[in-house]
Each structure stands twice: as structure tokens, then as C-alpha cells.
N, C-alpha and C positions, 0 to 999 in steps of 0.2 A: 491618662485618659481624660481627666477633667480639664487639663490644660488645653488639649486639642478641641474639646467641645467649647470651651470658653473662647478660644481663638476663632473657631468657626462662627460663633455667635457675634463676636465683634466684627468680623469681616462682613457678615450679612447686614448687620446694622449700619456699617460704614457704607456699604453699597446702596442701601436704601436712602441714607442721608445724601450721598452724592447724587443719586438719581433725582431726588426731590428738589435739591438745590439747582441742579441743571435744568430741570423742567421749569422751575419758577424763573430762572434767568432767561430761558428761551421764550417763555410767555411774556415776560416784561420787555424783552427786546422786540418781540413782534408787535406788542402794543405800542411801543415808542416809535417804531418804524411806521406804523399805520397812522399815528397822530401827526408825525412830522410830514408825511406824505399828504395827509388831508389838509394841513395848514399851507403847504407849498402849492397845492393844485386843487383848490376848492371847487372849481367849475366842473371838473371831471366827475365828481360824485353826484352831482345834481342832474336829474333828468331834464332834457330840453323842454322848454315851454312852447306854446303855440306861437308866441310872439317871436321867439328866438329862431324858429324854423319857418321861413316863409314858403308858401306853396306857389306853384306855377299853375297857369290855367290848364295845362295838360295834366298835372297831377290831380286837380280837383275834378276834371272831366273823367279821368280814370276812376276815381273813387265813386263818382255819380253813376257811372256805367256799371260798376261792380255792386251797386246797391248800398254802399256805405254812407252816401249822402242823399238826402231827400231833394226833391226838386227846389223847395224853398231854400234849403241850406246851400245848395249849389248856386242858385241865383244870387243869394246874399254874398257868398264868398267871391263869386265872379265879379260882382259889382265892386267889392272892396279892392280886389286886385286892380281892376280897371281904374278905379279912383286913385289908387297909389301910383300907378304908372303914368296917368294922364290927369294932372291936377286941374286942367281946364274942364274936364268932364265932371268934376265933383259938383254936388248939388249945393 
């Protein structure tokens, strides 16, 4: 009877150890995968900046009509776009 209880205890301890080691290996593998992916593709993790996403006149006109841009902001952005597209028009 004691032998069966000892065998059951050893089996339970082994299962717990195997589960713990497997969990740590999975966690370590996941972290390694994330780190390697971040190193290989750093631009995907960063949000786009205003300079990286140019706006068109139609887009800022829509934002202005929706009330997301004030009159002054709209005019300022419109002038910047016009200046970039027509360098002769710059001040």
C-alpha cells in the first residue's frame, strides 16, 4: 500500500516538474521569437508619425468638414501642401 502511494506521489511530482519546465520553455521561446521579430522588423512596431504620412488636400478638407480641424489649422495645412507641391509658390 505504501509503495502505491509513493509511486502516485512521484508521478504527481514528475508531472508538475514536466509541466513547469515545458511552460518555461514555451515562455522563453515566445520571448525569443518576439525579440528576433522586433530586431528584424523594427518599423512595424512603431506608430506612423505625421511626417511619415502625408495628407492630401481632399483628406484635410474632409477633416475640416467633419470638424476635426479648425479654420486656421486647415488653412495652415493647405498652405503647407501647396508649398510642397509648387515650390515657386513658397514665400
